[in-house]
C-alpha positions as CSV (number, residue, x, y, z in Angstrom):
1,M,0.0,0.0,0.0
2,E,1.2,3.5,-0.8
3,R,1.4,5.3,2.6
4,A,0.0,8.8,3.0
5,D,3.5,10.3,3.5
6,N,4.9,9.0,0.3
7,P,3.7,10.6,-3.0
8,L,2.8,8.4,-5.9
9,R,5.9,7.6,-8.0
10,P,5.8,7.2,-11.8
11,A,7.6,3.8,-11.3
12,G,4.8,2.6,-9.1
13,Q,1.4,1.2,-10.0
14,S,-0.3,3.7,-12.3
15,S,-3.6,2.0,-13.1
16,F,-6.5,1.7,-10.7
17,D,-10.1,0.6,-10.9
18,L,-11.1,3.7,-9.0
19,L,-9.2,7.0,-8.6
20,I,-10.4,9.3,-5.8
21,V,-9.3,12.9,-6.1
22,G,-9.3,14.9,-2.9
23,G,-8.4,14.0,0.6
24,G,-10.9,15.9,2.6
25,I,-13.9,14.5,4.4
26,M,-15.6,13.4,1.2
27,G,-12.6,11.7,-0.3
28,L,-11.6,10.0,2.9
29,W,-15.1,8.5,3.4
30,A,-15.0,7.4,-0.3
31,A,-11.7,5.6,0.4
32,V,-13.2,3.9,3.5
33,H,-16.2,2.7,1.4
34,A,-13.9,1.5,-1.4
35,E,-11.9,-0.5,1.1
36,R,-15.0,-2.1,2.6
37,L,-16.3,-3.0,-0.8
38,G,-13.0,-4.4,-1.9
39,I,-12.4,-1.9,-4.8
40,Q,-8.8,-1.4,-5.9
41,A,-8.5,2.4,-5.5
42,L,-6.0,5.2,-5.2
43,L,-6.8,8.3,-3.1
44,V,-4.7,11.3,-4.1
45,E,-4.5,14.7,-2.4
46,A,-2.7,17.7,-3.8
47,G,-1.5,18.9,-0.4
48,H,-2.0,17.1,2.9
49,F,-5.1,15.1,3.9
50,G,-7.7,17.3,5.5
51,Q,-5.8,20.6,5.1
52,G,-8.6,22.4,3.3
53,A,-12.1,23.2,4.4
54,S,-12.4,19.8,6.1
55,G,-9.6,20.7,8.5
56,G,-11.6,23.5,10.1
57,L,-12.7,23.9,13.7
58,L,-16.5,23.9,14.1
59,G,-17.8,20.4,13.6
60,A,-21.5,21.4,14.1
61,L,-23.9,18.7,12.9
62,M,-27.1,20.7,12.6
63,P,-30.4,19.4,11.1
64,H,-32.5,21.4,8.8
65,M,-35.6,23.0,10.2
66,P,-38.3,20.3,10.6
67,D,-41.0,22.1,8.7
68,K,-41.8,21.7,5.0
69,W,-40.5,18.2,5.0
70,S,-38.9,16.9,1.8
71,D,-36.7,14.2,0.5
72,K,-33.7,16.4,1.1
73,K,-34.5,16.8,4.8
74,Q,-35.3,13.1,5.2
75,F,-31.9,12.2,3.6
76,Q,-30.1,14.6,6.0
77,F,-32.1,13.3,9.0
78,D,-31.2,9.6,8.2
79,A,-27.6,10.6,7.6
80,L,-27.3,12.4,10.9
81,I,-28.7,9.4,12.7
82,S,-26.5,6.8,11.0
83,L,-23.4,8.9,11.4
84,E,-23.4,8.2,15.2
85,E,-23.2,4.5,14.6
86,D,-20.7,4.7,11.8
87,I,-18.3,6.8,13.8
88,A,-18.7,4.5,16.8
89,A,-17.7,1.5,14.7
90,L,-14.6,3.3,13.3
91,E,-13.6,4.4,16.8
92,V,-13.7,0.7,17.9
93,E,-11.6,-0.3,14.9
94,T,-9.0,2.4,15.3
95,G,-8.9,3.0,19.0
96,L,-9.2,6.7,18.3
97,S,-11.9,9.3,19.3
98,A,-13.7,11.5,16.7
99,G,-15.0,13.8,19.4
100,Y,-18.6,13.0,18.6
101,R,-21.5,13.9,20.9
102,R,-25.2,14.4,20.4
103,A,-25.3,17.4,22.6
104,G,-28.3,19.2,21.1
105,R,-28.6,22.8,20.1
106,L,-29.9,26.0,21.7
107,I,-31.5,28.7,19.6
108,P,-32.4,31.9,21.4
109,L,-35.8,33.5,20.5
110,P,-35.5,37.3,20.8
111,K,-38.9,38.2,19.4
112,P,-42.5,36.9,20.2
113,H,-43.2,36.0,16.5
114,L,-40.1,33.7,16.5
115,R,-41.6,31.8,19.4
116,Q,-44.8,31.2,17.5
117,I,-42.8,29.9,14.5
118,A,-40.8,27.7,16.8
119,L,-44.0,26.2,18.4
120,G,-45.1,25.2,14.9
121,H,-41.7,23.6,14.2
122,S,-42.0,21.7,17.5
123,Q,-45.1,19.9,16.0
124,D,-43.2,19.3,12.8
125,A,-40.4,17.7,14.6
126,E,-42.8,15.4,16.5
127,A,-44.1,14.3,13.1
128,H,-40.8,13.9,11.2
129,W,-37.9,13.4,13.6
130,R,-38.5,9.7,14.2
131,H,-36.1,6.8,13.6
132,E,-37.3,3.3,14.6
133,D,-37.8,3.5,18.3
134,R,-35.9,6.8,18.7
135,R,-37.6,10.2,18.7
136,F,-35.9,13.6,18.7
137,H,-37.6,16.8,19.8
138,W,-37.7,20.6,19.2
139,H,-38.5,21.9,22.6
140,V,-39.7,25.5,23.1
141,L,-38.7,26.6,26.6
142,D,-39.0,29.7,28.7
143,A,-35.5,29.3,30.0
144,A,-32.4,27.5,28.8
145,P,-32.1,23.9,30.0
146,V,-28.6,24.6,31.4
147,E,-27.5,27.5,33.6
148,G,-24.5,29.7,33.1
149,W,-24.0,28.9,29.4
150,I,-26.1,31.3,27.4
151,E,-27.0,34.9,28.3
152,P,-30.7,34.9,29.4
153,S,-31.4,38.3,28.0
154,A,-30.5,37.1,24.5
155,A,-33.8,35.3,24.4
156,E,-36.7,37.5,25.6
157,S,-39.2,35.0,24.1
158,G,-37.5,31.8,25.2
159,F,-35.3,29.2,23.7
160,V,-35.5,26.3,21.3
161,F,-33.6,23.2,22.5
162,D,-33.4,20.5,19.8
163,T,-32.2,17.1,20.8
164,L,-31.1,15.9,17.3
165,A,-28.1,18.3,16.7
166,A,-24.7,16.9,17.4
167,R,-21.0,17.9,17.0
168,V,-17.8,16.2,16.0
169,A,-14.2,17.3,16.2
170,P,-13.3,17.7,12.5
171,R,-9.6,17.0,12.7
172,A,-10.2,14.1,15.0
173,L,-12.7,12.5,12.6
174,L,-10.3,12.9,9.7
175,A,-7.6,11.2,11.9
176,V,-9.9,8.3,12.5
177,L,-10.6,7.9,8.8
178,R,-6.9,8.0,8.0
179,E,-6.0,5.6,10.7
180,F,-8.6,3.1,9.3
181,L,-7.0,3.4,5.9
182,T,-3.4,2.8,7.1
183,T,-4.1,-0.9,7.2
184,A,-6.2,-1.0,4.0
185,R,-5.7,-3.9,1.7
186,H,-7.4,-2.4,-1.4
187,V,-6.8,1.4,-1.1
188,R,-3.6,3.2,-1.6
189,L,-3.0,6.8,-0.3
190,A,-0.8,9.5,-1.8
191,E,-0.3,13.1,-0.7
192,G,1.3,15.8,-2.8
193,V,-0.2,14.5,-6.0
194,A,-2.1,17.3,-7.8
195,V,-4.4,16.3,-10.7
196,E,-3.8,18.7,-13.5
197,S,-6.4,17.4,-16.0
198,I,-8.7,14.5,-16.5
199,D,-9.5,12.7,-19.8
200,P,-12.5,10.6,-19.1
201,G,-12.6,9.1,-22.6
202,Q,-9.1,7.6,-22.1
203,G,-9.5,7.1,-18.4
204,L,-6.5,9.2,-17.8
205,A,-5.5,11.7,-15.1
206,R,-2.4,13.8,-15.6
207,T,-0.7,14.7,-12.3
208,N,2.5,16.2,-11.1
209,G,3.6,12.7,-10.2
210,G,2.9,11.1,-13.5
211,D,-0.1,9.8,-15.4
212,I,-2.7,7.6,-13.7
213,R,-5.1,5.4,-15.6
214,F,-8.5,4.7,-14.0
215,G,-11.7,2.8,-14.7
216,R,-13.7,5.4,-12.8
217,C,-12.8,8.6,-11.1
218,V,-14.6,10.1,-8.0
219,L,-13.9,13.8,-8.0
220,A,-14.0,14.9,-4.3
221,A,-11.6,17.8,-4.4
222,G,-13.9,20.4,-2.8
223,H,-14.1,23.7,-4.7
224,R,-11.2,22.5,-6.9
225,S,-13.6,20.0,-8.4
226,F,-15.7,22.8,-10.0
227,P,-13.1,23.9,-12.7
228,I,-12.5,20.2,-13.7
229,L,-16.3,19.5,-14.0
230,D,-16.8,22.8,-15.8
231,G,-14.2,21.8,-18.4
232,L,-16.2,18.6,-19.0
233,T,-19.5,20.4,-19.3
234,E,-19.4,21.8,-22.9
235,G,-21.3,24.8,-24.1
236,R,-22.1,26.3,-20.7
237,K,-20.6,29.5,-19.5
238,S,-21.7,29.4,-15.9
239,S,-19.7,27.5,-13.3
240,L,-21.1,24.6,-11.4
241,G,-19.9,26.2,-8.1
242,Q,-17.6,28.5,-6.3
243,P,-15.4,28.7,-3.3
244,V,-16.8,30.5,-0.3
245,K,-14.5,31.7,2.5
246,G,-15.2,30.9,6.1
247,Q,-13.5,32.0,9.3
248,A,-13.6,30.5,12.7
249,A,-11.7,30.5,16.0
250,M,-11.0,28.1,18.8
251,L,-11.1,29.3,22.4
252,K,-9.9,27.7,25.7
253,A,-12.4,28.1,28.5
254,D,-13.7,26.4,31.6
255,V,-16.6,24.8,29.7
256,D,-18.2,21.4,29.8
257,G,-17.9,19.6,26.5
258,A,-21.4,18.2,27.0
259,L,-23.1,21.6,26.7
260,P,-25.3,22.1,23.7
261,V,-24.3,24.1,20.6
262,I,-25.5,27.6,20.5
263,F,-26.8,28.9,17.2
264,R,-28.2,32.3,16.2
265,D,-28.2,34.2,12.9
266,G,-25.4,32.2,11.4
267,L,-23.2,32.2,14.5
268,Y,-22.2,28.8,16.0
269,I,-20.7,28.3,19.4
270,V,-19.6,24.7,19.7
271,P,-18.3,23.2,22.9
272,H,-15.7,20.4,22.4
273,E,-13.9,18.1,24.8
274,G,-11.1,19.5,27.0
275,G,-12.5,22.9,27.5
276,L,-12.3,23.9,23.9
277,V,-15.0,26.0,22.3
278,A,-15.2,26.7,18.5
279,V,-16.8,29.9,17.3
280,G,-17.7,30.6,13.6
281,S,-18.3,31.0,10.9
282,T,-18.5,33.6,8.2
283,S,-19.6,33.1,4.6
284,E,-17.7,35.4,2.2
285,N,-18.3,35.2,-1.5
286,R,-15.7,37.9,-2.1
287,F,-12.3,37.9,-0.4
288,D,-8.7,38.9,-1.1
289,D,-6.9,36.2,0.9
290,P,-8.6,32.9,1.4
291,L,-6.4,31.8,4.3
292,S,-6.3,35.0,6.5
293,T,-8.6,36.0,9.3
294,D,-9.7,39.6,9.8
295,G,-12.2,41.9,11.5
296,Q,-15.2,39.7,10.5
297,L,-13.9,37.0,12.8
298,D,-13.2,39.6,15.5
299,A,-16.9,40.7,15.2
300,L,-18.1,37.1,15.6
301,L,-16.0,36.7,18.7
302,V,-17.5,39.8,20.3
303,T,-21.0,38.5,19.6
304,A,-20.1,35.0,20.9
305,R,-18.7,36.4,24.2
306,A,-21.9,38.4,24.7
307,M,-24.0,35.4,23.9
308,A,-22.0,33.1,26.2
309,P,-20.5,35.3,29.0
310,V,-18.4,32.4,30.3
311,L,-16.2,33.0,27.2
312,A,-15.5,36.7,28.1
313,G,-12.0,36.0,29.2
314,A,-11.3,32.9,27.2
315,E,-8.1,32.8,25.3
316,V,-8.2,32.4,21.5
317,I,-5.7,29.6,20.8
318,E,-6.3,29.3,17.0
319,R,-7.8,31.4,14.2
320,W,-8.7,29.6,11.0
321,A,-9.8,30.5,7.5
322,G,-10.5,28.3,4.5
323,L,-12.6,27.8,1.4
324,R,-15.7,25.7,1.3
325,P,-17.3,24.3,-1.9
326,K,-20.6,25.9,-2.7
327,A,-22.4,24.3,-5.6
328,V,-24.5,26.4,-7.9
329,D,-27.8,25.7,-6.0
330,R,-26.1,25.1,-2.6
331,D,-27.0,21.3,-2.5
332,P,-24.3,18.6,-2.5
333,M,-23.2,17.6,-6.0
334,V,-23.0,13.8,-6.4
335,G,-23.1,11.3,-9.2
336,A,-21.9,10.5,-12.7
337,H,-21.4,13.3,-15.3
338,P,-24.2,12.8,-17.9
339,D,-21.8,13.1,-20.8
340,H,-18.8,11.4,-19.1
341,P,-20.0,8.6,-16.9
342,A,-16.5,7.6,-15.9
343,V,-16.4,10.7,-13.8
344,I,-18.4,10.8,-10.6
345,A,-18.8,14.1,-8.7
346,L,-18.6,14.1,-4.9
347,T,-18.4,17.7,-3.8
348,G,-20.5,20.7,-2.8
349,G,-22.2,20.4,0.6
350,F,-21.2,23.9,1.7
351,K,-22.0,23.8,5.4
352,V,-23.5,20.3,5.8
353,S,-20.7,18.1,4.4
354,F,-19.6,16.5,7.7
355,G,-23.1,15.3,8.5
356,L,-23.7,13.8,5.0
357,A,-20.3,12.8,3.7
358,H,-20.4,9.2,4.8
359,R,-23.7,8.5,2.9
360,L,-22.8,10.7,-0.1
361,A,-19.5,9.0,-0.5
362,E,-21.0,5.5,-0.3
363,T,-23.5,6.5,-3.0
364,A,-20.7,7.8,-5.2
365,V,-18.4,4.8,-4.8
366,R,-21.3,2.3,-5.4
367,E,-22.2,4.2,-8.5
368,A,-18.5,4.0,-9.6
369,A,-18.5,0.3,-9.1
370,D,-21.9,-0.3,-10.8
371,M,-23.4,-1.5,-7.5
372,P,-26.9,-0.7,-6.5
373,G,-27.2,2.2,-4.1
374,R,-28.4,1.7,-0.6
375,F,-29.9,5.1,-0.2
376,K,-32.2,7.2,-2.5
377,L,-30.3,10.4,-3.4
378,P,-32.5,13.5,-3.7
379,Q,-32.7,14.5,-7.3
380,T,-31.4,18.0,-6.6
381,F,-28.2,16.4,-5.2
382,T,-27.3,14.9,-8.5
383,L,-24.6,16.3,-10.8
384,A,-27.1,16.1,-13.6
385,S,-29.5,18.4,-11.7
386,H,-26.8,21.0,-11.1
387,I,-25.8,20.9,-14.8
388,S,-29.4,21.5,-15.7
389,V,-29.5,24.6,-13.4
390,I,-26.5,26.2,-15.1
391,S,-28.0,25.3,-18.5
392,H,-31.0,27.3,-17.7
393,K,-28.8,30.2,-16.7
394,T,-26.7,30.2,-19.8
């Protein structure tokens, strides 16, 4: 097996049944599924595994609102439920922790009309948030269920406490996936291998480490997947997606990691183990430097400290910035290219990738291997649907 710290050499094996491009959360899960299915595969990453958007800080696993139920919301619900079991199995196999906890989520309600909306959502959750003998709730409360965590005055009309939301430590989960793959029999790993172009007709990927021939290719390179897919989508001027910059910070505080995530107006405050609290994140369509933090993160920290006063004197131990892949209609982008079926997309996801990646990756790998899928993918998640969107824009 090609180890992760050794780039692919031209003298080595250069033909694989499956080539997986991109070593973030999507690509690593794809490699795990390829290994479990016995597919001879190569996973290549241009830099280091998990160094892009997947290597961030937040790890919030937040469900969609339970109203206006749809196949997309059902898919996400099922994925969030199954992720707990999938992570637990990998933790047993590797002996590592992914920092997963179903801690729930607190949403302050500053206005009376928001409370009325929340009460409606509570009924929706009772109807839809069910899995076998498990039920999850969208409680509307007058006071927060824990004391000393969230500023009471932030919610003059009460709080939502949902019991479905969870969190994971992103880098810890990436480490678990990599550890599983270090003993893989069917999957090889290579860092520092940048795919420069793909010729699906010849089944050829040109890289800085030599040419790689493949039967199928799963493109899981985050926002870097979009230019490659755009190049295969003839006659369309609009792009299938764009990078969106996000910023976050990690604080060290005397905080219990079992506390619920706080969410309000795009701000996440996520307690982790060891007294760590992640705060984020921004969504910036325009930016000068994708990897620098600035006043936008400072403003988030001010808001977070006001929302959770226990963070007032907490030390910021890390600031992070990176680029997330935002597909043209925000949904994940998965499945074979309609004109080039040897290329299977596995990207997009924007802010929900960590909660869906395990199921999206399995769907992509099974499609690449001509195996029947175990889950029904929402139509709007398919690459063909995204191509249709930009066709109407062109």
